[in-house]
mmCIF file of the C-alpha atoms, coordinates in Angstrom:
data_MODEL
# 
_entry.id   MODEL 
# 
loop_
_atom_site.group_PDB 
_atom_site.id 
_atom_site.type_symbol 
_atom_site.label_atom_id 
_atom_site.label_alt_id 
_atom_site.label_comp_id 
_atom_site.label_asym_id 
_atom_site.label_entity_id 
_atom_site.label_seq_id 
_atom_site.pdbx_PDB_ins_code 
_atom_site.Cartn_x 
_atom_site.Cartn_y 
_atom_site.Cartn_z 
_atom_site.occupancy 
_atom_site.B_iso_or_equiv 
_atom_site.pdbx_formal_charge 
_atom_site.auth_seq_id 
_atom_site.auth_comp_id 
_atom_site.auth_asym_id 
_atom_site.auth_atom_id 
_atom_site.pdbx_PDB_model_num 
ATOM 1   C CA . MET A 1 1   ? -14.233 -25.714 -37.257 1.00 0.00 ? 1   MET A CA 1 
ATOM 2   C CA . LYS A 1 2   ? -12.605 -22.404 -38.118 1.00 0.00 ? 2   LYS A CA 1 
ATOM 3   C CA . ASN A 1 3   ? -15.259 -20.471 -36.153 1.00 0.00 ? 3   ASN A CA 1 
ATOM 4   C CA . ARG A 1 4   ? -14.586 -22.531 -33.030 1.00 0.00 ? 4   ARG A CA 1 
ATOM 5   C CA . THR A 1 5   ? -10.883 -21.711 -33.079 1.00 0.00 ? 5   THR A CA 1 
ATOM 6   C CA . LEU A 1 6   ? -11.724 -18.011 -33.131 1.00 0.00 ? 6   LEU A CA 1 
ATOM 7   C CA . ILE A 1 7   ? -14.267 -18.222 -30.308 1.00 0.00 ? 7   ILE A CA 1 
ATOM 8   C CA . PHE A 1 8   ? -11.774 -19.310 -27.630 1.00 0.00 ? 8   PHE A CA 1 
ATOM 9   C CA . PRO A 1 9   ? -9.294  -16.394 -28.044 1.00 0.00 ? 9   PRO A CA 1 
ATOM 10  C CA . PHE A 1 10  ? -12.200 -13.950 -28.351 1.00 0.00 ? 10  PHE A CA 1 
ATOM 11  C CA . THR A 1 11  ? -13.707 -15.318 -25.111 1.00 0.00 ? 11  THR A CA 1 
ATOM 12  C CA . LEU A 1 12  ? -10.361 -14.894 -23.326 1.00 0.00 ? 12  LEU A CA 1 
ATOM 13  C CA . LEU A 1 13  ? -10.141 -11.299 -24.558 1.00 0.00 ? 13  LEU A CA 1 
ATOM 14  C CA . ILE A 1 14  ? -13.659 -10.526 -23.274 1.00 0.00 ? 14  ILE A CA 1 
ATOM 15  C CA . LEU A 1 15  ? -12.857 -12.091 -19.880 1.00 0.00 ? 15  LEU A CA 1 
ATOM 16  C CA . ALA A 1 16  ? -9.632  -10.074 -19.631 1.00 0.00 ? 16  ALA A CA 1 
ATOM 17  C CA . VAL A 1 17  ? -11.470 -6.813  -20.383 1.00 0.00 ? 17  VAL A CA 1 
ATOM 18  C CA . LEU A 1 18  ? -14.187 -7.618  -17.828 1.00 0.00 ? 18  LEU A CA 1 
ATOM 19  C CA . ASN A 1 19  ? -11.518 -8.391  -15.233 1.00 0.00 ? 19  ASN A CA 1 
ATOM 20  C CA . LEU A 1 20  ? -9.822  -5.022  -15.807 1.00 0.00 ? 20  LEU A CA 1 
ATOM 21  C CA . VAL A 1 21  ? -13.160 -3.220  -15.510 1.00 0.00 ? 21  VAL A CA 1 
ATOM 22  C CA . SER A 1 22  ? -13.930 -4.959  -12.216 1.00 0.00 ? 22  SER A CA 1 
ATOM 23  C CA . ILE A 1 23  ? -10.469 -4.152  -10.824 1.00 0.00 ? 23  ILE A CA 1 
ATOM 24  C CA . SER A 1 24  ? -10.743 -0.461  -11.673 1.00 0.00 ? 24  SER A CA 1 
ATOM 25  C CA . SER A 1 25  ? -14.273 -0.249  -10.289 1.00 0.00 ? 25  SER A CA 1 
ATOM 26  C CA . CYS A 1 26  ? -13.070 -1.666  -6.957  1.00 0.00 ? 26  CYS A CA 1 
ATOM 27  C CA . SER A 1 27  ? -10.524 1.098   -6.448  1.00 0.00 ? 27  SER A CA 1 
ATOM 28  C CA . SER A 1 28  ? -11.440 3.782   -4.026  1.00 0.00 ? 28  SER A CA 1 
ATOM 29  C CA . ASP A 1 29  ? -10.656 7.478   -3.880  1.00 0.00 ? 29  ASP A CA 1 
ATOM 30  C CA . LYS A 1 30  ? -10.474 7.242   -0.083  1.00 0.00 ? 30  LYS A CA 1 
ATOM 31  C CA . ASP A 1 31  ? -7.044  7.106   1.490   1.00 0.00 ? 31  ASP A CA 1 
ATOM 32  C CA . PHE A 1 32  ? -6.078  4.232   3.761   1.00 0.00 ? 32  PHE A CA 1 
ATOM 33  C CA . LYS A 1 33  ? -5.406  5.539   7.288   1.00 0.00 ? 33  LYS A CA 1 
ATOM 34  C CA . ILE A 1 34  ? -3.891  3.669   10.192  1.00 0.00 ? 34  ILE A CA 1 
ATOM 35  C CA . ARG A 1 35  ? -2.736  4.704   13.658  1.00 0.00 ? 35  ARG A CA 1 
ATOM 36  C CA . GLY A 1 36  ? 0.239   3.016   15.233  1.00 0.00 ? 36  GLY A CA 1 
ATOM 37  C CA . THR A 1 37  ? 3.309   3.201   17.454  1.00 0.00 ? 37  THR A CA 1 
ATOM 38  C CA . VAL A 1 38  ? 6.834   3.085   16.040  1.00 0.00 ? 38  VAL A CA 1 
ATOM 39  C CA . GLN A 1 39  ? 8.724   -0.012  17.197  1.00 0.00 ? 39  GLN A CA 1 
ATOM 40  C CA . THR A 1 40  ? 11.969  0.146   15.184  1.00 0.00 ? 40  THR A CA 1 
ATOM 41  C CA . ILE A 1 41  ? 13.520  2.186   12.361  1.00 0.00 ? 41  ILE A CA 1 
ATOM 42  C CA . GLU A 1 42  ? 15.565  0.795   9.452   1.00 0.00 ? 42  GLU A CA 1 
ATOM 43  C CA . ASN A 1 43  ? 17.275  3.538   7.430   1.00 0.00 ? 43  ASN A CA 1 
ATOM 44  C CA . GLY A 1 44  ? 17.328  3.342   3.639   1.00 0.00 ? 44  GLY A CA 1 
ATOM 45  C CA . LYS A 1 45  ? 18.549  5.345   0.643   1.00 0.00 ? 45  LYS A CA 1 
ATOM 46  C CA . ASP A 1 46  ? 15.912  8.065   0.529   1.00 0.00 ? 46  ASP A CA 1 
ATOM 47  C CA . GLY A 1 47  ? 14.102  7.531   3.817   1.00 0.00 ? 47  GLY A CA 1 
ATOM 48  C CA . TYR A 1 48  ? 13.402  4.670   6.175   1.00 0.00 ? 48  TYR A CA 1 
ATOM 49  C CA . THR A 1 49  ? 11.087  1.802   7.024   1.00 0.00 ? 49  THR A CA 1 
ATOM 50  C CA . ALA A 1 50  ? 9.382   1.962   10.411  1.00 0.00 ? 50  ALA A CA 1 
ATOM 51  C CA . THR A 1 51  ? 8.148   -1.269  11.965  1.00 0.00 ? 51  THR A CA 1 
ATOM 52  C CA . MET A 1 52  ? 4.875   -0.266  13.631  1.00 0.00 ? 52  MET A CA 1 
ATOM 53  C CA . LYS A 1 53  ? 2.215   -1.777  15.882  1.00 0.00 ? 53  LYS A CA 1 
ATOM 54  C CA . ASP A 1 54  ? -1.430  -0.795  15.347  1.00 0.00 ? 54  ASP A CA 1 
ATOM 55  C CA . ASP A 1 55  ? -4.184  -0.415  17.974  1.00 0.00 ? 55  ASP A CA 1 
ATOM 56  C CA . ASN A 1 56  ? -5.005  -4.145  17.694  1.00 0.00 ? 56  ASN A CA 1 
ATOM 57  C CA . GLY A 1 57  ? -1.412  -5.179  18.375  1.00 0.00 ? 57  GLY A CA 1 
ATOM 58  C CA . GLU A 1 58  ? -0.758  -6.165  14.734  1.00 0.00 ? 58  GLU A CA 1 
ATOM 59  C CA . ASP A 1 59  ? 2.665   -5.375  13.248  1.00 0.00 ? 59  ASP A CA 1 
ATOM 60  C CA . PHE A 1 60  ? 3.030   -3.556  9.941   1.00 0.00 ? 60  PHE A CA 1 
ATOM 61  C CA . ASP A 1 61  ? 5.796   -1.796  8.021   1.00 0.00 ? 61  ASP A CA 1 
ATOM 62  C CA . ALA A 1 62  ? 5.590   1.863   7.010   1.00 0.00 ? 62  ALA A CA 1 
ATOM 63  C CA . VAL A 1 63  ? 7.840   2.968   4.148   1.00 0.00 ? 63  VAL A CA 1 
ATOM 64  C CA . ILE A 1 64  ? 8.578   6.673   4.644   1.00 0.00 ? 64  ILE A CA 1 
ATOM 65  C CA . SER A 1 65  ? 10.296  8.333   1.691   1.00 0.00 ? 65  SER A CA 1 
ATOM 66  C CA . ARG A 1 66  ? 11.738  11.833  1.290   1.00 0.00 ? 66  ARG A CA 1 
ATOM 67  C CA . VAL A 1 67  ? 10.757  11.712  -2.396  1.00 0.00 ? 67  VAL A CA 1 
ATOM 68  C CA . LYS A 1 68  ? 7.117   10.768  -1.707  1.00 0.00 ? 68  LYS A CA 1 
ATOM 69  C CA . LEU A 1 69  ? 6.591   13.171  1.237   1.00 0.00 ? 69  LEU A CA 1 
ATOM 70  C CA . GLY A 1 70  ? 8.693   16.122  0.057   1.00 0.00 ? 70  GLY A CA 1 
ATOM 71  C CA . ASP A 1 71  ? 8.404   19.044  2.516   1.00 0.00 ? 71  ASP A CA 1 
ATOM 72  C CA . GLU A 1 72  ? 6.177   16.947  4.807   1.00 0.00 ? 72  GLU A CA 1 
ATOM 73  C CA . TYR A 1 73  ? 8.958   14.391  5.449   1.00 0.00 ? 73  TYR A CA 1 
ATOM 74  C CA . LYS A 1 74  ? 9.444   13.682  9.167   1.00 0.00 ? 74  LYS A CA 1 
ATOM 75  C CA . VAL A 1 75  ? 11.850  11.477  11.051  1.00 0.00 ? 75  VAL A CA 1 
ATOM 76  C CA . LEU A 1 76  ? 9.896   9.387   13.541  1.00 0.00 ? 76  LEU A CA 1 
ATOM 77  C CA . THR A 1 77  ? 11.406  7.877   16.674  1.00 0.00 ? 77  THR A CA 1 
ATOM 78  C CA . SER A 1 78  ? 10.799  4.646   18.537  1.00 0.00 ? 78  SER A CA 1 
ATOM 79  C CA . GLY A 1 79  ? 7.747   4.909   20.804  1.00 0.00 ? 79  GLY A CA 1 
ATOM 80  C CA . GLU A 1 80  ? 6.170   7.747   18.822  1.00 0.00 ? 80  GLU A CA 1 
ATOM 81  C CA . ARG A 1 81  ? 2.448   7.322   18.084  1.00 0.00 ? 81  ARG A CA 1 
ATOM 82  C CA . VAL A 1 82  ? 1.205   8.670   14.721  1.00 0.00 ? 82  VAL A CA 1 
ATOM 83  C CA . GLU A 1 83  ? -1.596  8.382   12.179  1.00 0.00 ? 83  GLU A CA 1 
ATOM 84  C CA . LEU A 1 84  ? -0.412  7.527   8.677   1.00 0.00 ? 84  LEU A CA 1 
ATOM 85  C CA . THR A 1 85  ? -2.185  7.995   5.355   1.00 0.00 ? 85  THR A CA 1 
ATOM 86  C CA . SER A 1 86  ? -0.976  5.651   2.659   1.00 0.00 ? 86  SER A CA 1 
ATOM 87  C CA . ASP A 1 87  ? -1.199  3.243   -0.205  1.00 0.00 ? 87  ASP A CA 1 
ATOM 88  C CA . THR A 1 88  ? -1.137  -0.380  0.924   1.00 0.00 ? 88  THR A CA 1 
ATOM 89  C CA . LEU A 1 89  ? 0.748   -3.485  -0.118  1.00 0.00 ? 89  LEU A CA 1 
ATOM 90  C CA . HIS A 1 90  ? 0.661   -6.967  1.324   1.00 0.00 ? 90  HIS A CA 1 
ATOM 91  C CA . LEU A 1 91  ? 3.991   -8.812  1.240   1.00 0.00 ? 91  LEU A CA 1 
ATOM 92  C CA . ASP A 1 92  ? 4.503   -12.225 2.830   1.00 0.00 ? 92  ASP A CA 1 
ATOM 93  C CA . ASN A 1 93  ? 1.192   -11.920 4.736   1.00 0.00 ? 93  ASN A CA 1 
ATOM 94  C CA . LYS A 1 94  ? 2.332   -8.666  6.333   1.00 0.00 ? 94  LYS A CA 1 
ATOM 95  C CA . LEU A 1 95  ? 0.848   -5.233  5.767   1.00 0.00 ? 95  LEU A CA 1 
ATOM 96  C CA . ARG A 1 96  ? 3.345   -2.789  4.243   1.00 0.00 ? 96  ARG A CA 1 
ATOM 97  C CA . ILE A 1 97  ? 2.264   0.762   3.559   1.00 0.00 ? 97  ILE A CA 1 
ATOM 98  C CA . VAL A 1 98  ? 3.833   3.517   1.468   1.00 0.00 ? 98  VAL A CA 1 
ATOM 99  C CA . VAL A 1 99  ? 3.179   6.662   3.521   1.00 0.00 ? 99  VAL A CA 1 
ATOM 100 C CA . SER A 1 100 ? 1.774   9.750   1.792   1.00 0.00 ? 100 SER A CA 1 
ATOM 101 C CA . LYS A 1 101 ? 1.061   11.786  4.954   1.00 0.00 ? 101 LYS A CA 1 
ATOM 102 C CA . ILE A 1 102 ? 2.106   11.711  8.629   1.00 0.00 ? 102 ILE A CA 1 
ATOM 103 C CA . ASN A 1 103 ? -0.184  13.162  11.337  1.00 0.00 ? 103 ASN A CA 1 
ATOM 104 C CA . GLN A 1 104 ? 1.088   13.476  14.898  1.00 0.00 ? 104 GLN A CA 1 
# 
């Protein structure tokens, strides 16, 4: 009986390790890029969030930070069309990106 009580925690540990390996193997070195048009701007502490519309008409939020972009920080305006390179997040079924580069 003692061996059975050790098997379950050991099995959970193995499954957790395999899960971490599969997550890290799914990550990609390629940057996520998206082109869109600025709809609105909401200013924040160290930058702003731009509500954008992509080429398919889908809305997404772009978080643009002075800290993250440094010397490449740009203030976008409503109606401006840009390509953004970013990390992605999905919050409340909406795409939200943290911008690492802005291309005009």
